[in-house]
N, CA, C and O of each residue as an XYZ file, in Angstrom:
468
protein
N     228.799     32.265    104.336
C     227.783     32.986    105.066
C     226.534     32.122    105.129
O     226.037     31.670    104.097
N     226.029     31.892    106.322
C     224.814     31.108    106.511
C     223.617     32.032    106.569
O     223.619     33.017    107.307
N     222.612     31.719    105.805
C     221.401     32.529    105.872
C     220.335     31.759    106.640
O     220.264     30.533    106.560
N     219.532     32.467    107.364
C     218.488     31.859    108.160
C     217.165     31.975    107.435
O     216.879     32.993    106.805
N     216.363     30.937    107.523
C     215.025     30.965    106.945
C     214.154     31.900    107.777
O     214.547     32.315    108.867
N     212.981     32.227    107.267
C     212.103     33.162    107.958
C     211.622     32.625    109.303
O     211.146     33.394    110.138
N     211.739     31.315    109.525
C     211.330     30.776    110.816
C     212.477     30.769    111.822
O     212.319     30.244    112.924
N     213.631     31.341    111.465
C     214.763     31.448    112.369
C     215.682     30.243    112.371
O     216.695     30.249    113.069
N     215.360     29.220    111.617
C     216.208     28.029    111.572
C     217.018     28.037    110.279
O     216.838     28.898    109.419
N     217.901     27.072    110.166
C     218.693     26.956    108.942
C     217.999     26.081    107.907
O     218.504     25.915    106.797
N     216.871     25.530    108.254
C     216.109     24.717    107.314
C     215.174     25.617    106.515
O     214.515     26.486    107.086
N     215.110     25.422    105.217
C     214.227     26.272    104.408
C     212.759     25.997    104.720
O     212.378     24.878    105.063
N     211.959     27.026    104.596
C     210.521     26.900    104.806
C     209.909     26.406    103.501
O     210.059     27.042    102.458
N     209.225     25.278    103.563
C     208.589     24.724    102.368
C     207.092     24.942    102.495
O     206.420     24.286    103.290
N     206.587     25.864    101.710
C     205.169     26.202    101.741
C     204.410     25.323    100.741
O     205.025     24.719     99.862
N     203.091     25.247    100.868
C     202.307     24.494     99.885
C     202.505     25.016     98.456
O     202.489     24.234     97.506
N     202.691     26.318     98.303
C     202.919     26.884     96.971
C     204.247     26.400     96.389
O     204.341     26.099     95.199
N     205.270     26.329     97.242
C     206.567     25.834     96.776
C     206.491     24.357     96.405
O     207.101     23.936     95.422
N     205.752     23.567     97.178
C     205.582     22.153     96.859
C     204.830     21.972     95.544
O     205.177     21.106     94.741
N     203.809     22.783     95.327
C     203.045     22.705     94.076
C     203.929     23.064     92.885
O     203.869     22.410     91.844
N     204.743     24.094     93.036
C     205.651     24.503     91.956
C     206.698     23.418     91.693
O     207.040     23.158     90.540
N     207.207     22.785     92.747
C     208.168     21.699     92.590
C     207.545     20.537     91.820
O     208.171     19.987     90.913
N     206.334     20.166     92.170
C     205.628     19.086     91.478
C     205.433     19.444     90.005
O     205.633     18.608     89.125
N     205.040     20.698     89.744
C     204.858     21.174     88.368
C     206.152     21.059     87.573
O     206.156     20.536     86.459
N     207.242     21.546     88.141
C     208.532     21.527     87.449
C     208.996     20.093     87.189
O     209.466     19.776     86.097
N     208.861     19.236     88.190
C     209.280     17.844     88.018
C     208.486     17.146     86.918
O     209.068     16.518     86.034
N     207.164     17.255     86.971
C     206.343     16.566     85.972
C     206.545     17.119     84.572
O     206.696     16.355     83.618
N     206.549     18.442     84.438
C     206.692     19.011     83.090
C     208.086     18.791     82.525
O     208.247     18.650     81.313
N     209.091     18.761     83.384
C     210.454     18.507     82.914
C     210.627     17.043     82.510
O     211.180     16.749     81.450
N     210.161     16.143     83.343
C     210.327     14.716     83.060
C     209.477     14.241     81.881
O     209.910     13.393     81.101
N     208.273     14.786     81.756
C     207.353     14.297     80.721
C     207.340     15.147     79.466
O     206.917     14.676     78.410
N     207.789     16.378     79.555
C     207.675     17.312     78.443
C     208.422     16.924     77.190
O     207.976     17.241     76.087
N     209.547     16.246     77.328
C     210.355     15.910     76.163
C     210.211     14.460     75.717
O     210.889     14.024     74.786
N     209.321     13.705     76.381
C     209.100     12.332     75.928
C     208.454     12.349     74.557
O     207.550     13.143     74.297
N     208.910     11.490     73.701
C     208.408     11.465     72.325
C     206.895     11.299     72.293
O     206.315     10.556     73.084
N     206.271     12.012     71.357
C     204.819     11.975     71.213
C     204.332     10.573     70.869
O     203.337     10.105     71.421
N     205.027      9.910     69.967
C     204.583      8.592     69.526
C     204.828      7.540     70.595
O     204.052      6.592     70.717
N     205.879      7.688     71.359
C     206.161      6.726     72.435
C     205.086      6.871     73.505
O     203.902      6.951     73.175
N     205.451      6.905     74.721
C     204.481      7.015     75.807
C     204.209      8.445     76.231
O     203.401      8.676     77.132
N     204.862      9.407     75.605
C     204.763     10.793     76.044
C     203.347     11.306     76.199
O     202.985     11.789     77.272
N     202.539     11.213     75.160
C     201.167     11.730     75.207
C     200.371     11.016     76.295
O     199.615     11.651     77.030
N     200.537      9.715     76.398
C     199.761      8.943     77.370
C     200.172      9.260     78.806
O     199.316      9.372     79.684
N     201.465      9.405     79.050
C     201.914      9.753     80.404
C     201.486     11.164     80.780
O     201.108     11.410     81.925
N     201.541     12.091     79.830
C     201.087     13.457     80.113
C     199.592     13.458     80.444
O     199.168     14.156     81.365
N     198.787     12.685     79.703
C     197.349     12.603     79.988
C     197.084     12.040     81.379
O     196.131     12.439     82.048
N     197.917     11.128     81.801
C     197.742     10.476     83.091
C     198.164     11.372     84.260
O     197.478     11.421     85.281
N     199.284     12.077     84.115
C     199.864     12.807     85.244
C     199.581     14.309     85.261
O     199.526     14.899     86.340
N     199.402     14.941     84.108
C     199.199     16.385     84.088
C     197.914     16.845     84.799
O     197.911     17.947     85.347
N     196.830     16.064     84.820
C     195.640     16.549     85.540
C     195.909     16.883     87.010
O     195.159     17.651     87.612
N     196.953     16.324     87.587
C     197.292     16.592     88.984
C     197.827     18.002     89.207
O     197.777     18.509     90.328
N     198.336     18.639     88.163
C     198.973     19.947     88.362
C     198.228     21.100     87.684
O     198.512     22.261     87.979
N     197.289     20.810     86.789
C     196.562     21.866     86.088
C     195.286     22.243     86.828
O     194.708     21.425     87.544
N     194.847     23.499     86.648
C     193.594     23.951     87.233
C     192.421     23.136     86.713
O     191.520     22.782     87.473
N     192.432     22.841     85.432
C     191.448     21.958     84.791
C     192.157     21.276     83.644
O     192.958     21.897     82.946
N     191.869     20.007     83.444
C     192.483     19.230     82.371
C     191.394     18.359     81.770
O     191.028     17.326     82.332
N     190.873     18.790     80.608
C     189.743     18.109     79.981
C     190.077     16.750     79.402
O     191.103     16.152     79.727
N     189.197     16.276     78.541
C     189.342     14.967     77.907
C     189.895     15.132     76.500
O     189.729     16.175     75.867
N     190.547     14.094     76.028
C     191.062     14.033     74.651
C     192.029     15.181     74.347
O     191.894     15.874     73.338
N     192.999     15.365     75.231
C     193.999     16.419     75.068
C     195.277     15.806     74.514
O     195.712     14.742     74.954
N     195.877     16.495     73.538
C     197.146     16.060     72.970
C     198.168     17.171     73.188
O     198.024     18.274     72.660
N     199.201     16.869     73.971
C     200.288     17.821     74.202
C     201.546     17.199     73.624
O     202.012     16.162     74.094
N     202.092     17.844     72.596
C     203.294     17.327     71.949
C     204.534     17.631     72.798
O     204.432     18.179     73.895
N     205.697     17.265     72.271
C     206.953     17.477     72.991
C     207.349     18.949     73.011
O     206.826     19.753     72.240
N     208.261     19.284     73.885
C     208.866     20.619     74.005
C     207.811     21.712     74.166
O     207.934     22.793     73.590
N     206.780     21.426     74.948
C     205.791     22.426     75.327
C     206.135     22.836     76.752
O     206.335     21.980     77.614
N     206.205     24.139     77.005
C     206.607     24.645     78.323
C     205.398     25.249     79.028
O     204.637     26.019     78.443
N     205.241     24.881     80.300
C     204.156     25.412     81.121
C     204.740     26.037     82.379
O     205.664     25.495     82.986
N     204.193     27.176     82.760
C     204.565     27.853     84.003
C     203.279     28.297     84.687
O     202.442     28.955     84.069
N     203.118     27.944     85.949
C     201.897     28.299     86.677
C     200.721     27.432     86.277
O     199.626     27.937     86.027
N     200.941     26.123     86.216
C     199.916     25.205     85.717
C     198.631     25.218     86.536
O     197.563     24.931     85.996
N     198.704     25.539     87.810
C     197.478     25.563     88.612
C     196.528     26.658     88.149
O     195.342     26.631     88.476
N     197.039     27.618     87.392
C     196.219     28.706     86.854
C     195.913     28.530     85.371
O     195.455     29.463     84.712
N     196.164     27.338     84.852
C     195.885     27.051     83.441
C     194.770     26.017     83.373
O     194.854     24.948     83.978
N     193.725     26.358     82.624
C     192.585     25.469     82.448
C     192.508     25.068     80.982
O     192.525     25.915     80.089
N     192.423     23.758     80.751
C     192.403     23.240     79.388
C     191.110     22.463     79.185
O     190.795     21.545     79.943
N     190.363     22.844     78.146
C     189.090     22.186     77.840
C     189.284     20.861     77.129
O     190.398     20.343     77.057
N     188.205     20.318     76.607
C     188.211     19.037     75.901
C     188.701     19.205     74.461
O     188.552     20.270     73.861
N     189.287     18.137     73.919
C     189.725     18.075     72.522
C     190.690     19.219     72.174
O     190.543     19.869     71.139
N     191.661     19.453     73.036
C     192.655     20.517     72.828
C     193.957     19.886     72.371
O     194.369     18.840     72.873
N     194.604     20.543     71.402
C     195.917     20.105     70.933
C     196.898     21.261     71.109
O     196.649     22.381     70.663
N     198.015     20.965     71.766
C     199.071     21.957     71.956
C     200.315     21.403     71.267
O     200.875     20.391     71.690
N     200.734     22.074     70.209
C     201.824     21.585     69.366
C     203.198     21.943     69.945
O     203.313     22.789     70.831
N     204.209     21.295     69.436
C     205.590     21.484     69.896
C     206.010     22.946     69.843
O     205.673     23.674     68.910
N     206.754     23.358     70.865
C     207.325     24.695     70.902
C     206.466     25.746     71.560
O     206.928     26.871     71.755
N     205.220     25.424     71.914
C     204.330     26.400     72.546
C     204.739     26.589     74.001
O     205.158     25.640     74.663
N     204.615     27.819     74.497
C     204.927     28.151     75.884
C     203.738     28.894     76.483
O     203.303     29.912     75.944
N     203.207     28.381     77.609
C     202.109     29.030     78.320
C     202.589     29.415     79.706
O     203.049     28.563     80.466
N     202.485     30.698     80.038
C     203.001     31.204     81.305
C     201.923     32.029     81.995
O     201.556     33.104     81.520
N     201.413     31.521     83.124
C     200.414     32.270     83.884
C     201.013     32.897     85.141
O     200.280     33.416     85.983
N     202.337     32.853     85.274
C     202.990     33.451     86.438
C     203.132     34.956     86.226
O     203.013     35.448     85.104
N     203.383     35.670     87.298
C     203.682     37.100     87.176
C     202.765     37.940     88.014
O     203.186     38.461     89.047
N     201.530     38.090     87.610
C     200.575     38.925     88.319
C     199.600     38.023     89.067
O     199.149     37.009     88.535
N     199.280     38.395     90.292
C     198.343     37.604     91.081
C     197.025     37.445     90.332
O     196.560     38.384     89.685
N     196.438     36.291     90.414
C     195.162     35.944     89.784
C     195.233     35.831     88.264
O     194.196     35.873     87.601
N     196.432     35.689     87.697
C     196.535     35.410     86.262
C     195.824     34.099     85.973
O     195.857     33.180     86.792
N     195.181     34.006     84.815
C     194.517     32.780     84.389
C     194.683     32.630     82.887
O     194.639     33.608     82.140
N     194.874     31.401     82.460
C     194.838     31.067     81.041
C     193.785     29.983     80.893
O     193.838     28.959     81.573
N     192.827     30.210     80.002
C     191.784     29.226     79.750
C     191.763     28.917     78.266
O     191.586     29.806     77.433
N     191.945     27.639     77.946
C     191.838     27.174     76.567
C     190.512     26.440     76.444
O     190.312     25.392     77.058
N     189.620     26.992     75.654
C     188.312     26.373     75.481
C     188.401     25.076     74.701
O     189.436     24.760     74.114
N     187.315     24.336     74.700
C     187.267     23.060     73.994
C     187.471     23.255     72.497
O     186.974     24.213     71.906
N     188.217     22.322     71.895
C     188.445     22.341     70.458
C     189.572     23.249     69.993
O     189.758     23.424     68.789
N     190.326     23.830     70.915
C     191.405     24.767     70.566
C     192.663     24.006     70.157
O     192.988     22.968     70.733
N     193.366     24.536     69.153
C     194.694     24.052     68.780
C     195.661     25.222     68.863
O     195.408     26.284     68.295
N     196.771     25.028     69.572
C     197.821     26.041     69.642
C     199.016     25.537     68.859
O     199.526     24.446     69.114
N     199.459     26.341     67.903
C     200.624     25.992     67.093
C     201.638     27.114     67.182
O     201.281     28.265     67.435
N     202.888     26.783     66.979
C     203.950     27.776     66.955
C     204.206     28.161     65.512
O     204.559     27.318     64.688
N     204.027     29.427     65.212
C     204.295     29.938     63.871
C     205.472     30.894     63.950
O     205.441     31.845     64.731
N     206.481     30.666     63.179
C     207.677     31.492     63.193
C     207.344     32.913     62.775
O     206.649     33.142     61.786
N     207.857     33.867     63.552
C     207.698     35.269     63.205
C     206.482     35.943     63.818
O     206.310     37.152     63.661
N     205.637     35.195     64.510
C     204.451     35.761     65.128
C     204.503     35.543     66.635
O     204.922     34.486     67.104
N     204.075     36.545     67.382
C     203.980     36.381     68.823
C     202.913     37.305     69.355
O     202.611     38.333     68.749
N     202.341     36.940     70.485
C     201.295     37.717     71.106
C     201.682     37.920     72.557
O     202.152     36.993     73.216
N     201.485     39.129     73.052
C     201.773     39.410     74.441
C     200.624     40.206     75.028
O     200.110     41.123     74.386
N     200.219     39.867     76.233
C     199.147     40.585     76.917
C     199.700     41.704     77.793
O     198.936     42.404     78.458
N     201.012     41.877     77.798
C     201.596     42.918     78.634
C     201.273     44.293     78.080
O     201.151     44.475     76.869
N     201.135     45.256     78.976
C     200.810     46.625     78.553
C     202.014     47.503     78.654
O     201.939     48.692     78.342
């Protein structure tokens, strides 16, 4: 069964939002698991500012950190995000995550926080 795109053709419609999400997925997938000591931290510092709403100075993002909706995530200066952390700003329109300067996010077993009601 052939499905037609909303423009009536068989070619999918690629919107700017879809392109931004594709760029986010590619960069976070390719760079997310690179070893911290190798080039991982340096490549993330170089390329992640292109996909985040704000990307401050002196940021350390370790391996196996998952991001969703990076254009709605703002990261201040001197922020450290440790392995295993997941930040998701997708879901509700106008969601925002802001990490102020000097913040460290760590994964602690047995604890979780949810903003859902």
